[in-house]
C-alpha positions, 0 to 999 in steps of 0.5 A: 683149917687147923685140926683141933677139937674146937674146930667149928663149922662156918655159919654166916649167922654169927655175924649178926648175933647179939651179945649181952653185956650186963644184960643189955643186948649189942650187935657182935661188932658193937659189943665192947668192954672197957680196957679197965676191965679186970679180966683184960688187965689181969685175968681176974674172972671165971667163965663156963662154956656150955651147949644149947641142945633141942632148946635146952642148956645142957648140964646147966646145974653142973656149969653153975655149981662150978661157976659159983665155986670158982667165983667163991674160991677167988673172992668175987660176989657174982651179984646175982642169983642163978636164975638172974643168970639164967635170964640173961642167958636165955635172953641172948638166946631168944633174941638170936632165935637159937634153939640147937647147935649153939655154944654158949660162952659165959664170962664174968670178971670182977669188974672195972678198975679205977686204975691198972692194978691187981688190987681188987679194992680198985675195982669201981663197978660191980661184976661185968657179965658177958654172954656170947652165944653162937651158932656153933657145930663141932667139924665132924672132920676132927672126930672122923680123923682124930687128933695128935698130941704132943707132950709139953714141957709146961706142967700144970700148976700146983694147987697151992699157987693156981689151982688147976680146977679154977676155971679162970680167965688166966690161961697163958700157961695152957696157951704156952703148952699149946704153942709148943705143941703146934711148933712140934706139928701136933694138934694139941698138947698133953700136960703132966702134973707137978710130979710128972704124971699125966694130967690133961690136955691144954683145953681138954681132959684126957683119957686112954684105954688100957687092957679094956679098962678106961684110965684118966688122972686123979683129977688134982691137977686138971680142970674138973671138966664137965664132960670129963665127969659125965664120962666117968659117971656113964662108965660107972653106970654101964660097968665099965671099968674106969680108974682115976689114977696116977700114970706116966707116958710109959702107960700112955704109949702102950695104950690101946685107945685114947681121947679127949673130952670137952663140952664143945667137941664131946669125945674126940679120939687121939690117933698119935701121941709124941709121934707114937701111934695109939690107934689106926681105928677112929674111934676105937672100940671103947671110945666109940662106945663111950661116945654113944653113952655120952650122947645118951646122957646129954639126951637124958639131961634134955628130957629132964630139963624139959619136965 
């Protein structure tokens, strides 16, 4: 199996899960969407990926803030309230008898087009809302081993043509970056911003530890990751210096530790970047501490939502 932050343990139950399309449940093998869907035709849509932990959709409010902001940014009326969407998602979870170790993907496109076209005026339906919930636990082997990064020549875009903070269906440039990394023998891609500073990875956010302090990018040229934000929060709450700043590969190559963050894998250590060894210890001291603090933040959110 390839190594990477989205490696998951096999679970045969996923072959029989129900998937929701506009609130209607379909067996996995029967879940289909039209070839005239805006997402398929032109990548016109927004999405979220979140975890179900002890019966609770972790950081739900944060994910919904990002989803609604993304839809507003692209001028798409979701046609529902947050509570409506919550009911649809919960219906999928209940139908699949799920409670823990679950990954939920919510995808919303502008809807069905009359004919293949970019023009949103040719949309002849309301938004298509698809929810896929799978029994999906991160492979501990990846976290224990760490991952290797390669710096891609593909840059994160400028906010004036496709804001990197927008969690949209158009991910081709990130796929291109990942392909470069895979061809170079790495697991995932590190990406620079348009000014040459370190920005993010192709599917996760990047952090490093230097002189005992945590560094991450300014956030201007990367996905505004929910896990990224929680790591910054726990650093502030526990008096761990955390800097959101511009830095280059010169700084990265001298780092003591590095890790990437995402809703699925949490905090995953990075061992090498561009062939340079970053850390032999997996996880490093600070990375290990932040893993525990982040897990504590998850448990706190679970307890808060259960009240």
